[in-house]
C-alpha positions, 0 to 999 in steps of 0.5 A, spaced: 923 110 563 921 103 561 918 100 567 916 092 568 909 090 572 910 083 575 905 079 578 908 073 580 907 065 579 903 065 585 903 059 590 899 058 597 901 052 600 900 052 607 898 059 607 891 061 610 890 065 604 882 066 603 882 069 596 881 066 590 887 062 587 885 063 580 887 069 575 884 075 574 886 081 571 891 087 575 887 092 575 892 096 579 898 095 573 892 096 568 891 103 570 898 104 572 901 102 564 895 107 562 898 112 567 906 111 565 904 111 558 900 118 559 906 121 561 912 119 556 913 112 559 913 105 557 911 100 560 909 092 560 906 088 565 908 082 565 904 077 568 906 069 570 900 068 573 895 070 568 899 068 563 900 061 565 908 062 565 913 059 570 919 063 574 924 062 569 920 064 563 918 070 567 925 072 569 926 071 561 921 076 559 924 082 564 931 081 561 929 081 554 924 087 556 930 091 559 927 095 564 929 101 568 924 100 574 921 093 576 915 093 580 913 086 584 906 086 588 904 082 594 898 080 593 895 076 587 890 081 585 886 089 587 880 084 588 885 081 594 888 087 598 883 086 604 885 079 604 892 078 601 896 071 603 900 073 610 906 071 608 911 074 603 914 068 599 913 068 592 915 075 592 921 073 596 923 069 591 922 073 585 926 078 588 930 074 589 931 071 583 931 078 580 937 080 583 941 076 579 938 076 573 936 084 572 940 090 574 934 095 576 931 097 582 925 094 585 919 097 588 913 093 591 906 095 592 901 091 595 898 091 602 904 089 606 907 095 603 901 099 605 901 097 612 908 095 615 912 098 609 918 098 613 917 091 614 916 089 607 922 093 605 926 089 609 923 082 608 924 084 600 930 087 600 927 092 595 929 098 593 923 101 595 915 100 597 909 105 595 904 106 602 897 105 599 895 105 592 900 105 586 898 107 580 899 115 580 905 114 585 909 111 580 910 115 574 913 120 580 919 114 581 921 117 574 927 120 577 935 118 580 933 113 585 937 118 590 931 122 589 926 117 592 927 119 598 924 126 598 918 123 595 911 122 598 908 115 600 914 111 599 919 107 603 926 107 602 932 105 605 937 111 609 942 109 612 941 102 611 934 102 615 927 102 612 925 109 612 917 111 611 914 117 609 907 118 608 901 120 608 897 113 606 896 114 598 889 115 595 888 114 588 883 120 585 880 114 581 875 119 577 882 121 574 883 114 572 882 111 564 877 106 562 882 100 562 884 096 555 886 088 555 891 085 550 886 080 546 891 075 549 890 077 555 882 076 555 882 070 551 887 067 556 882 069 562 877 063 562 875 064 569 869 067 571 869 069 579 865 066 584 860 064 579 856 058 579 849 058 575 852 056 568 859 053 565 863 058 562 862 059 554 867 065 553 872 069 557 871 073 564 873 079 567 873 083 572 873 091 574 872 096 578 866 101 578 868 104 586 872 103 590 873 104 597 868 103 603 864 108 607 863 103 612 868 100 617 867 093 619 873 091 624 875 085 620 876 089 614 883 091 612 882 097 608 885 103 612 891 103 609 889 102 602 882 102 597 879 106 604 875 111 602 869 111 598 870 113 591 866 112 585 868 111 577 865 116 573 859 112 568 862 114 562 868 111 563 865 105 566 861 103 559 867 105 555 871 099 559 864 094 559 864 096 551 870 094 550 870 088 554 864 086 550 867 087 543 873 082 546 868 076 547 868 077 554 861 073 557 861 075 565 864 081 568 866 081 576 866 088 580 871 087 585 869 094 588 869 093 596 862 094 596 858 093 590 853 099 592 846 101 589 847 105 582 841 106 578 845 110 573 849 104 572 845 098 572 840 102 567 846 102 562 847 095 563 840 093 562 840 090 555 847 089 554 847 081 554 853 081 560 853 076 566 855 080 572 857 078 580 858 083 585 860 083 593 856 087 597 851 088 603 844 085 602 841 090 607 843 096 603 838 093 598 830 095 597 827 090 593 825 094 587 834 096 586 834 088 587 829 087 581 834 091 577 839 088 579 837 081 576 834 086 570 842 088 569 844 082 569 847 080 575 848 072 576 852 073 583 852 077 590 856 074 594 853 078 601 856 080 607 852 078 613 857 076 617 853 075 623 846 071 624 845 076 631 845 083 631 849 083 637 854 079 633 853 083 627 855 089 632 860 087 635 864 086 628 861 094 626 857 092 621 852 098 622 847 093 619 840 097 618 836 091 618 834 086 623 836 078 621 829 077 619 829 082 615 836 080 612 833 073 611 828 076 608 832 080 603 836 075 601 830 071 598 828 076 595 835 077 591 835 069 590 828 070 585 832 075 582 839 073 581 840 065 580 846 065 585 846 068 592 851 067 598 851 070 605 857 070 608 859 069 615 865 070 620 865 066 626 864 072 631 864 067 637 857 069 639 852 065 635 849 059 637 851 053 632 845 049 632 841 056 631 847 058 625 845 051 622 838 052 622 838 059 619 843 056 613 838 050 612 832 055 612 836 060 607 838 053 602 830 051 602 830 058 598 836 057 594 840 061 598 847 059 600 850 061 606 858 058 608 859 056 614 862 061 619 869 063 617 875 064 623 877 070 624 883 072 621 885 079 625 890 082 618 895 088 620 891 094 618 884 092 620 881 095 626 880 088 630 888 088 629 888 094 632 884 094 638 887 088 640 895 089 639 896 097 637 898 100 631 902 094 626 910 094 627 915 089 625 911 083 628 905 084 626 904 078 620 907 073 625 902 075 631 896 076 627 898 069 624 900 065 631 894 068 634 890 065 629 893 058 629 894 058 636 885 060 637 882 056 631 883 048 630 879 049 624 879 053 617 876 054 611 874 049 606 880 051 601 886 052 607 891 047 608 888 042 614 894 045 618 897 052 616 903 054 617 907 059 620 910 065 617 917 063 619 916 056 616 913 059 610 918 065 608 925 066 607 929 070 612 929 077 612 933 080 605 935 086 608 938 092 604 941 091 597 948 094 595 950 100 598 952 102 591 946 100 588 942 104 593 946 110 591 944 110 584 951 107 581 948 101 577 942 106 574 
């Protein structure tokens, strides 16, 4: 069977979207393509964002490929599944256009499908939504569509209503192969995510050394995907890294939810002349391991501090190992070894504003940048959402965004002055597809 793996042409006007708006490698599709081909199927990644072409060209390429199954993601990249655009406007537009031009069933993947599968299926009018991580679920869909309702970790239409079956799927990442990207895709990837030490001279790329996180910070929407901590084998990582190097990649960003100290990986990176960036917690790194991190080629650290007080960090369930003074000391040490170090702050509503500014100014004197505290958005699927409203229901995304807009009068730097509501951003719910199609008559 032929699978078309589509990354839409993303736009973010009016959105509260916190993530980077530049193109990134769609890692979930890279793995999916490899696993589909391993099981005897064909797969093509059609990436409107990285390819830089418009929606009309994306639709033309889908039609030319003549897929048996079309896959659409609801977030720009695995990198941002934890802070996806709340609205489904872009995938809604794509699915509606596909219904006019393609006859294949449409499957959606992503954080929305994982946290609120029935709502996502209803809003998009797709034929199925994968609950959790998608890579090794997609090959199971290569059966007649009427048999999909018996598959696990899937939401499908039954008698005109979405029906979800568990469990939330977690991929065995130790079985995932080293990814291979076309020279064309790498050449098009000029963006170096979260790099500020130098102007890019060659292509950038993304990969993951691990997936999930052993911590349970209250603001992190990872409970329904990319949750349990899993490492990829070192031999697979070095194989993937060496492929990037052979393609001229200058900078690599590890999209790991948390890049934990990994002595073997860092030692393997020493001498490979590769620059890279990570997101991590500074309280998990000893001075000696920070020295090795810098020696290995790290040029960018995004460190989740969240609050300058123990009270704030406790409210966010950070389970911090260090005091604020020790965290500050560790950040300063990191900056001696790594050209750019950022301390991320979230508005925990307990830290004194003047004290925050004094702390930021202190760090800046040592070359460490700390952002102004970002307003907290309670993503469906995060502990903060559940503590406030319970399990996500059909109105979860609207409830979270309306609360965010009502609670805050200032937003992050990359958001519009006044983000719009979901009702303003999204199309009317699409409902179930044609009943004859749902029975598989158009296969």
